N, C-alpha and C positions, 0 to 999 in steps of 0.2 A: 619641401616647400620652395616656393619661387623666391628668387632674389629681386625680382622686378618690383618697382613701386606700384601703387594703385594707379597713378597717372600714366605710367608706362603701359600697364595692362590695358587700361581704358583707351589710351591713344592708339594702341595697336588694333584693338577691336573697332574703334571708331573709323579707322581707315577703310573698313569694309562696309561702313554704314554712314555714308555722306548724304544720300538722298533722303529727304524728309519722309517720303512715302515708305521707304524701307524702315526707318526708325519707328514710324507709326505702326506698321505691321508687326514689328518686334514688340511693341508695347502690349499687343494682344497675344501674339504667338508664343513668346517666351514664358509668360505666366501660365498659359495653358499647358505647355510642355512640362514645366516644373511640377504643376499639380498632377498631371497625368503620370509622370514618373513616380511621384510619391504615392499615388494611388496604387500603381502596379507593384511597388516595392513595400506596401504596407501589409502584405501577406508573404510568408507566414509570420506569425508572431510567437514570441516566447514570453511567457508570463512568469515573473519572479516576484510573487507578492503583488505589490502595487506597481512595480516596474514592468513595462511592456517593451520588449525589444523587437524591432523589425529591421529589415534592411533599409527601409526609408529613414528610420531614426538614426541609424549609423551614418548614412549619407549626409543627412542634415547636420549632424554633429561635426563631421569632417568639414563640411562647407562653412559652418559657422566659425570654426577655428581659423580656416583660411581667410575668410572675410574680415574677422576681427584683427588678425595679424596684419592685413593690408591697411585697414583704416578703422579705428575703434568706433567712430560715430556711425559710419556706414555699416560696419559689421554688426553693431547692436540693432540698427534698423533692419538689416537682413535677418537677424535672429528672430525678431518679432514677426516679420513677414513669412519666413520659413516655418515658424511655429504655427501660424494661422493656416498655411497651406497643409502642413502635417495634420492639423486638426480636421480639415476637410477630407483629406486623404484617408484618415483613420475611419471617419464616418462612412465614406463610400466603400472602403474595404470590408466593413461590417455587413454590407448588403449581400444578397445571395450571389454566388459566383458569376452567373451570367451578367448581372447588373454591374458588378465590380469590374469585370473585364470589358464590358461595353463602354462604361464611363472612362476607364483608363485608356483603352485603345482609341476610342472615339476622340477624346480630348487631345491625345498625342498626335493623331493624324490631322485634326483641325489645326492644331498649333503649328505643325510643320507646313501645312498648306499656306498659312499666313507667312511663315518664314520664306518659303520659296517664291511667293508672290513678291514680297519685299525685295528679294535678291534679283528677281527679274527686273524690277524698276531700277535697282542699283547697277545691274550689269556686271556684278561680281559674284563669285562663289561665296558661301558662308565662311566666316573666319576660322571655324574649327577645322576646316579642310586643310588649312596650312599649319594650324597650331591647335591641338586638342584642348588646350587651356581655354580656348574660346567657349567651350561648353560650360565652364565654371564662371567665366567672366560675363557671359550673356545676361544672366539675371542681375548681376551687379550693374551692368551697363544700363539696363532698363530702369532700375531704381535711380541711378545717377541722372539719367536723362529727365526723369520726372522731377527730381530735385532742381535741376538746372532750369526747367520750364517754370518752376515756381519761384525762381530767383534765388534759390538756396545753393550753398556750396560753390560760390563763384570762384573761390580760391582753387578748388579742384578743377573746375572748368577751365580756368586760365592756365593751370599747369598742364592740362591735357592739350590745350591748343598750342602751347609752346613746344610740345614734343614733335 
C-alpha cells in the first residue's frame, strides 16, 4: 500500500489536469473506462453457492480497501459507486459474447478518446505514464472533483491546493 496521503495522491494527479476542458473530459472518460474494465473482467465467473467471484469483483475489492485506507468518507462513496458499476458490468457480462465484448471494448475505446482529447487540451501526457498509481487515483480524482464542484470536501480541496 502507498504511504502517500489522499491529498498527496490527488495533488500529484491534479498537476496533470489543470485545464478545465481536460477535467471535464475526464468526468466522462474515466467512468466509461472503469465500467468497461469491469465489464470485460466480469467473465469468467466462479459460483460458490450465492457467492459469485470474477476478476472484476477482486479488482473492486482491492480498490475499495485502497480508497478506504486513504479516506474513509471518500472510500465509502467509492464503494457505492464501484458497486453500482459492478452491477452494470455483471448485467452486460450476462449478454451473449459478441454483445459483452462490443460493450466492453466500445466503452473502453470511447473513454480513452475522451482522455486523449482532454490531454490534447492540457498539453501534457496522462499521469499514469509517469506513475502507474494514476490509474487507481483517476476514478478518485473524478469523484473528488464532483464533490468540490458541489462545494463539498473543501478541507480536502484546500489540502490539495497547499501541495
